[in-house]
C-alpha positions in Angstrom: 36.5 22.0 -29.5 39.4 21.1 -27.2 38.5 23.8 -24.6 34.8 22.7 -24.7 35.9 19.1 -23.9 38.0 20.2 -21.0 35.2 22.2 -19.5 32.8 19.3 -19.9 35.3 16.9 -18.2 35.8 19.3 -15.3 32.0 19.5 -14.8 31.6 15.8 -14.0 30.3 15.3 -10.5 32.6 13.3 -8.2 30.9 11.2 -5.4 32.0 11.9 -1.8 35.0 9.7 -0.8 34.7 9.0 2.9 36.7 7.0 5.4 36.3 5.6 8.9 36.8 9.0 10.5 34.4 11.0 8.3 31.6 8.6 7.3 29.5 8.7 10.5 29.5 12.5 11.0 29.0 13.2 7.4 26.0 10.9 7.0 24.3 10.8 10.4 21.9 13.6 9.5 21.5 12.7 5.8 18.0 11.2 5.1 19.4 8.9 2.3 22.7 8.1 0.7 23.7 5.7 -2.0 27.1 4.1 -1.0 29.6 2.1 -3.1 32.2 -0.1 -1.4 35.1 0.1 -3.7 38.5 -1.5 -4.4 40.2 0.5 -7.1 42.7 -2.3 -7.9 40.1 -4.8 -9.1 38.5 -4.9 -12.5 34.9 -5.1 -11.4 35.2 -1.9 -9.5 37.0 -0.2 -12.4 34.1 -1.2 -14.6 31.3 -0.1 -12.2 32.7 3.1 -10.9 32.1 5.2 -14.1 28.5 4.0 -14.1 28.1 4.9 -10.4 29.6 8.3 -11.1 27.2 8.8 -14.1 24.3 8.1 -11.9 25.6 10.4 -9.2 25.8 13.2 -11.8 22.1 12.9 -12.4 21.2 12.6 -8.8 23.7 15.1 -7.3 21.0 17.6 -6.2 18.7 15.0 -4.6 20.9 12.2 -3.1 24.6 12.1 -2.1 26.5 9.2 -3.8 29.4 8.1 -1.5 32.5 5.9 -2.1 34.2 4.0 0.7 37.5 2.5 -0.3 38.6 -0.8 1.2 41.9 0.4 2.6 40.4 3.5 4.3 37.5 1.7 6.0 38.5 -1.3 8.1 36.0 -0.2 10.9 33.1 0.3 8.6 33.8 -3.1 6.9 33.7 -4.8 10.2 30.6 -2.9 11.5 28.5 -3.5 8.4 29.9 -6.9 7.2 31.2 -5.6 3.9 33.4 -8.3 2.2 32.8 -8.0 -1.6 33.7 -5.4 -4.1 31.9 -3.6 -5.6 28.9 -3.6 -3.3 26.2 -0.9 -3.1 24.0 0.1 -0.2 21.3 2.5 0.9 22.0 4.3 4.2 19.4 6.4 6.0 20.8 8.7 8.6 24.0 6.7 8.7 22.1 3.4 9.1 22.5 0.6 6.5 18.9 -0.4 5.4 19.5 -2.5 2.3 22.0 -3.8 -0.3 21.4 -2.9 -3.9 21.5 -6.2 -5.8 20.3 -5.3 -9.3 22.5 -4.9 -12.4 25.5 -2.6 -11.9 24.4 -0.3 -14.6 23.6 3.5 -14.3 19.9 3.1 -15.3 19.4 0.4 -12.7 21.0 2.5 -10.0 19.0 5.5 -10.9 15.7 3.6 -10.8 16.6 2.1 -7.4 17.5 5.5 -5.9 14.4 7.2 -7.5 12.2 4.6 -5.8 14.1 5.0 -2.5 13.5 8.8 -2.7 9.8 8.3 -3.4 6.9 7.4 -1.1 7.0 4.4 1.2 4.0 3.0 -0.6 3.3 3.4 -4.3 -0.4 4.0 -5.3 -1.6 2.0 -8.3 -4.5 3.9 -9.9 -5.0 2.0 -13.1 -4.6 -1.3 -14.8 -1.6 0.1 -16.7 0.0 1.2 -13.3 -0.3 -2.5 -12.1 1.2 -3.9 -15.3 4.2 -1.5 -15.2 4.7 -2.0 -11.5 4.9 -5.8 -11.7 7.1 -5.6 -14.8 9.5 -3.2 -13.1 10.3 -5.2 -9.9 11.5 -8.7 -9.3 9.6 -8.8 -6.0 6.9 -6.6 -4.6 4.0 -6.5 -2.1 0.6 -5.2 -3.0 -2.4 -4.5 -0.6 -5.6 -4.3 -2.6 -9.2 -3.4 -1.7 -11.7 -0.7 -2.4 -12.5 -0.2 1.3 -9.4 -1.1 3.3 -9.7 -1.3 7.1 -7.7 1.4 8.9 -6.1 -1.1 11.2 -4.8 -3.2 8.2 -3.6 0.0 6.5 -1.7 1.3 9.5 0.2 -1.9 10.1 0.9 -2.1 6.4 2.3 1.4 6.4 4.6 0.7 9.4 6.1 -2.5 7.8 6.5 -0.7 4.4 8.4 2.1 6.1 10.8 -0.5 7.7 11.3 -2.7 4.6 10.8 -0.2 1.7 14.5 -0.3 0.7 14.5 -4.1 0.3 11.4 -4.3 -1.9 8.6 -2.0 -3.1 5.2 -1.8 -1.5 2.0 -0.7 -3.3 -1.7 -0.1 -2.7 -4.5 -0.8 -5.3 -7.9 0.7 -4.5 -9.7 1.3 -7.7 -11.7 -1.2 -9.7 -9.4 -1.2 -12.7 -6.2 -2.0 -10.9 -7.9 -4.6 -8.7 -9.3 -6.3 -11.9 -5.8 -6.2 -13.5 -4.5 -8.2 -10.4 -7.2 -10.8 -11.1 -8.5 -10.7 -7.5 -11.8 -12.3 -6.6 -11.7 -11.9 -2.8 -11.0 -8.5 -1.2 -9.1 -7.2 0.7 -6.0 -9.0 -0.5 -2.4 -8.8 0.5 0.0 -10.5 -1.9 3.7 -10.9 -2.4 4.7 -11.2 -6.1 8.0 -12.9 -7.1 8.7 -12.8 -10.9 12.0 -14.8 -10.7 10.2 -18.0 -9.9 6.7 -16.9 -11.0 5.3 -17.2 -7.5 2.4 -15.3 -5.8 1.9 -15.7 -2.1 -1.3 -14.6 -0.3 -1.2 -13.3 3.3 -4.5 -14.1 5.1 -6.4 -11.1 6.2 -9.2 -12.8 8.1 -7.6 -11.7 11.4 -6.0 -8.6 12.7 -2.6 -8.1 11.1 0.2 -8.3 13.6 3.2 -6.1 12.6 5.8 -8.7 13.6 4.1 -11.5 11.8 3.6 -9.5 8.6 7.2 -8.3 8.7 8.5 -11.9 9.2 6.3 -13.2 6.5 7.8 -10.8 4.0 11.3 -11.5 5.1 10.7 -15.3 4.8 9.2 -15.0 1.4 10.7 -12.2 -0.6 13.8 -14.2 -1.7 13.0 -17.0 -4.1 13.9 -20.5 -3.0 16.1 -20.6 -6.1 17.5 -17.5 -7.6 18.1 -16.0 -11.1 21.5 -14.5 -11.8 21.9 -11.0 -10.4 24.8 -8.8 -9.4 25.4 -10.6 -6.1 24.3 -14.2 -6.4 27.5 -15.6 -7.9 29.5 -13.4 -5.5 27.7 -14.9 -2.5 28.5 -18.5 -3.7 32.2 -17.9 -3.0 31.3 -17.9 0.7 28.9 -20.9 0.5 30.5 -24.3 1.1 27.5 -26.2 -0.3 27.4 -27.6 -3.8 25.3 -25.5 -6.2 22.7 -26.8 -8.7 23.0 -24.6 -11.8 20.3 -24.5 -14.4 20.7 -22.8 -17.8 17.6 -21.9 -19.7 16.5 -19.8 -22.7 14.6 -17.2 -20.8 12.9 -15.9 -23.9 11.0 -19.2 -24.3 8.0 -19.8 -22.0 8.1 -23.6 -22.4 11.7 -23.7 -21.3 11.1 -21.5 -18.4 8.1 -23.5 -17.3 10.1 -26.7 -17.5 13.0 -25.2 -15.5 10.8 -23.8 -12.8 9.1 -27.2 -12.4 12.4 -28.9 -12.0 13.9 -26.4 -9.6 10.9 -26.2 -7.4 10.8 -30.0 -7.1 14.5 -30.1 -6.2 14.1 -27.5 -3.5 11.2 -29.4 -2.0 13.1 -32.7 -2.1 16.7 -31.7 -1.1 16.0 -28.5 0.9 19.2 -26.6 2.0 21.7 -29.3 1.1 22.4 -27.3 -2.1 22.1 -23.7 -3.3 20.0 -23.4 -6.4 20.7 -20.9 -9.2 19.4 -20.4 -12.8 20.7 -18.2 -15.5 20.0 -17.5 -19.2 22.0 -19.9 -21.3 23.0 -17.2 -23.8 24.1 -14.7 -21.2 26.3 -17.4 -19.7 27.3 -19.0 -22.9 31.1 -19.2 -22.2 30.4 -20.8 -18.8 28.0 -23.3 -20.3 30.5 -24.4 -22.9 33.3 -24.4 -20.4 31.4 -26.8 -18.2 31.2 -29.2 -21.1 27.7 -28.7 -22.5 27.2 -28.5 -26.3 24.8 -25.6 -25.9 22.4 -27.4 -28.4 19.8 -28.3 -25.8 18.2 -26.5 -22.8 17.4 -26.4 -20.0 20.6 -28.1 -18.9 21.7 -28.7 -15.4 25.0 -29.1 -13.5 26.1 -29.6 -9.9 29.2 -27.5 -9.2 31.4 -26.6 -6.2 32.0 -22.8 -6.4 33.1 -21.9 -2.9 36.6 -21.0 -4.1 35.2 -18.6 -6.6 36.0 -21.0 -9.4 34.4 -24.3 -10.6 36.6 -26.9 -8.8 34.1 -29.8 -9.2 31.4 -30.4 -11.7 28.8 -33.1 -12.4 26.6 -32.7 -15.5 23.1 -33.9 -16.2 23.4 -35.9 -19.5 22.1 -33.8 -22.4 20.6 -36.9 -24.1 18.2 -37.5 -21.1 14.9 -35.8 -20.8 15.2 -33.2 -18.0 11.9 -34.0 -16.3 11.6 -33.3 -12.5 11.8 -37.0 -11.9 14.9 -37.6 -14.0 16.8 -34.6 -12.6 15.8 -35.6 -9.0 17.2 -39.1 -9.6 20.4 -37.6 -10.9 20.8 -35.3 -7.9 20.0 -38.2 -5.5 22.7 -40.3 -7.2 25.2 -37.5 -6.7 24.3 -37.2 -3.1 24.6 -40.8 -2.3 28.1 -40.8 -3.7 29.3 -37.4 -2.5 27.4 -35.8 0.4 25.1 -36.7 3.2 21.7 -35.2 3.8 21.9 -32.3 6.3 19.4 -31.1 8.8 16.6 -29.2 7.1 17.1 -25.7 8.4 16.5 -22.1 7.5 19.5 -19.7 7.8 20.2 -18.8 11.4 19.3 -15.2 12.5 22.4 -13.7 14.2 22.3 -11.3 17.2 18.6 -11.6 17.9 17.0 -9.3 20.4 13.4 -9.0 21.7 11.2 -11.2 23.7 10.3 -13.8 21.0 13.1 -15.1 18.8 13.3 -17.3 15.7 14.5 -20.9 16.0 15.9 -22.9 13.1 16.7 -26.6 12.6 20.5 -26.2 13.0 20.1 -24.4 16.3 17.3 -26.6 17.8 19.3 -29.0 19.9 21.5 -26.2 21.5 18.5 -24.0 22.3 16.1 -26.5 23.8 18.9 -28.3 25.8 19.9 -25.2 27.6 20.2 -26.5 31.2 20.0 -23.0 32.8 16.8 -21.9 31.2 13.2 -22.9 30.7 12.6 -22.8 27.0 9.2 -22.2 25.5 8.9 -23.1 21.8 6.0 -22.3 19.4 5.6 -24.8 16.6 4.2 -23.1 13.5 2.3 -25.5 11.2 -0.9 -25.3 9.3 -3.2 -22.4 8.3 -1.5 -19.0 8.3 -4.4 -17.3 10.2 -3.9 -19.8 13.1 -0.2 -19.2 13.0 -0.7 -15.5 13.3 -3.1 -16.0 16.3 -0.6 -18.3 18.0 2.2 -15.8 17.3 0.1 -13.0 18.9 -0.5 -15.2 22.0 3.2 -16.2 22.4 4.4 -12.6 21.8 2.0 -11.2 24.5 3.3 -13.6 27.1 6.9 -13.2 26.0 6.6 -9.4 26.2 5.2 -9.6 29.8 8.1 -11.8 30.9 10.6 -9.5 29.3 8.8 -6.5 30.9 9.3 -8.1 34.3 12.9 -8.7 33.4 12.7 -12.5 33.6 15.8 -13.9 31.9 15.6 -17.6 33.0 12.7 -18.2 30.6 13.2 -17.8 26.8 10.5 -17.8 24.1 11.1 -19.1 20.6 9.1 -20.0 17.4 10.0 -22.5 14.7 8.4 -23.1 11.3 8.1 -26.8 10.9 7.5 -26.6 7.1 11.1 -25.3 6.7 13.0 -26.8 9.7 13.6 -30.2 11.3 13.8 -30.8 15.1 16.8 -33.0 15.4 16.5 -35.6 18.1 12.8 -35.3 18.3 10.2 -36.9 16.1 8.0 -34.3 14.4 4.7 -34.2 16.3 1.6 -35.2 14.3 -0.2 -31.9 14.6 -2.1 -29.8 12.0 -2.3 -26.7 14.1 0.3 -24.6 16.0 1.3 -25.9 19.4 3.6 -25.0 22.2 6.4 -27.1 23.8 7.7 -26.2 27.3 11.2 -27.5 28.0 11.9 -27.1 31.7 15.4 -26.3 32.8 17.7 -29.0 34.0 19.9 -31.8 32.8 17.0 -34.1 32.0 14.5 -32.1 30.0 10.9 -33.5 30.0 9.0 -31.5 27.3 5.3 -30.9 27.7 3.1 -29.9 24.7 0.1 -27.7 25.0 -2.3 -26.3 22.3 -2.4 -22.7 21.3 -6.2 -22.3 21.5 -6.0 -21.1 25.0 -6.2 -17.7 26.8 -3.1 -15.6 27.8 -3.5 -16.4 31.5 -3.6 -20.2 30.7 -0.3 -20.0 28.9 1.3 -17.9 31.7 0.1 -20.5 34.3 1.4 -23.3 32.2 4.9 -21.7 32.0 5.0 -20.9 35.7 3.8 -24.3 36.7 6.3 -26.2 34.5 9.2 -23.9 35.1 12.2 -25.3 37.0 13.9 -21.9 37.4 11.0 -20.6 39.5 11.2 -17.0 38.1 10.0 -14.1 40.2 6.9 -13.2 38.2 3.8 -11.2 39.2 0.7 -12.0 37.2 -0.7 -8.6 36.0 -4.1 -7.6 37.4 -5.8 -7.9 34.0 -4.9 -11.6 33.9 -5.2 -12.3 37.6 -8.5 -14.2 37.9 -9.6 -17.8 38.5 -11.1 -18.3 35.1 -7.9 -19.1 33.3 -6.6 -22.1 35.1 -5.2 -24.8 32.9 -5.3 -28.5 33.9 -1.8 -29.9 33.3 
C-alpha cells in the first residue's frame, strides 16, 4: 500500500512554472494556456493551488496550465497589470485575452477551459440545449433565427472570436430552441445576464457594424450591480468609493425580486457614486453578523468603506424598516448628504485608446473638448439603438478617412448620454444622435449638427468649422456638389 501511494503521488502533474525570462518564448506559439498568478506565502493561493493542479492533471494533454510567481515576474506584472493573488487568466499565443472570475474550484476551472478549447460559437439544437446553456453561464449572447442573413452571421462570428474568452456566444436556428427562448420576432440578438435577471436586445433592423456590436457587448456584459464572485471583493480594495452591500436569501424568488428592484433603483438614482454588490446572506453569514445585523430578516442593506480591504466604516439600513426601493433610496440619500457629494455621472475611462474613433466619458469630457490644439468632433449617442448604430457608422467612416490621410489635428469621439454627464454644458434636448464640433482655440464655440446627413456633408462641416485647417483631400467618391451642407 505504501509503495502504491508513493507512485500515485509521483504521478501528479505539475503545472509549468515560468518567469519573466521564459514566459514569452514558452507561450508565444501556444494556442491557449491557463495561467495562475501566485504568491506562495498567502493563504488564498495555498488554498487555490491544489485545485489548480488537480484541474491541470485532467487537462494536461489538451491545455498547458502555467504558474507565474510574484517574485519571479515583475515585468509580467507590470505588462499585464497583475496586482492580486491568486488571479487566473487565459492566454492565447502569449496574449492575455480574459481573466477567469468564477469560483476558484477545480470543476469551475475545468468548465471554463473546456469552453475556451471549444468552438467560438456554441450551436443550440434543442430546447434542452437552450435551458442548459442559460443555466451554465452568468452572461451569454445568443443569435437566433431560422434563416440568418450571411452578413449578420459573419459579423457575429468575428466579434465572437474576439470576445469568446470573456463570455460565451451561441446560435439557435431550429424551432424548438427558438421557442424555448420565447422569441416572437426573428432574427434576434440577445445578451442574457442571470445575475440581475436582465435580457437586452440588440436591434437587427440595420446592418450590424462590428465595432458597434463589440462595444454593445462590452458595455452590457457586466451587471450594473454584481453578485459575489472570486474577484468582486478583491477589486473593492482598489475602489475608493463607498459600497452598497445587499444580503439576500438567493433561494427565495420573492427575496431576490425585492433586492433586484431596490438595487436597480439605486443604480438609476445614484449612478457611479457607489459600487453595488449583493451576496447570499447565508454564504456571508459571519460578515452579516459582524456588521451588526441580527440575520433574522432579509434582504438587508449596508453602506461600507472597503478600500483598505477591511470594513472601516459602516452604515446599516434599519432592520425594522420595510426595504422598499423608496425607503432604501431615502436612506442612501441621507447618507450622501451627510458624508459625500454627488459626482459626475461617468462610465469608467478607457485607457490607452487607439483607432480613429474613441470613447469619451463624463469624467474626461472637459479635458477632451477643451483641447486648444485640436478640433474635437463629438458624437452624442441618445435614443433608438438603430439610429445610434447608423450615426456610429457615419462617424467611423469620416474618422477613418481623416486617420488614413494622417490628420492628427482633428479628433473624433463618441459619448453615451444615458450613462455620462457633460460637465459645464447643459444636456441638449435631443431625442436622436447628434454631432458637436468643437473648433480648436482658447475660446471654443461648439456647433451642433444632426446625424441624418451624408458622409460628404459631415466632411464639409468638419473642414468648414475647423480652426486647425488640416491638409485634407476629399476622396473622389465623395467629391461632388450634391453634398454641401448649409452652416
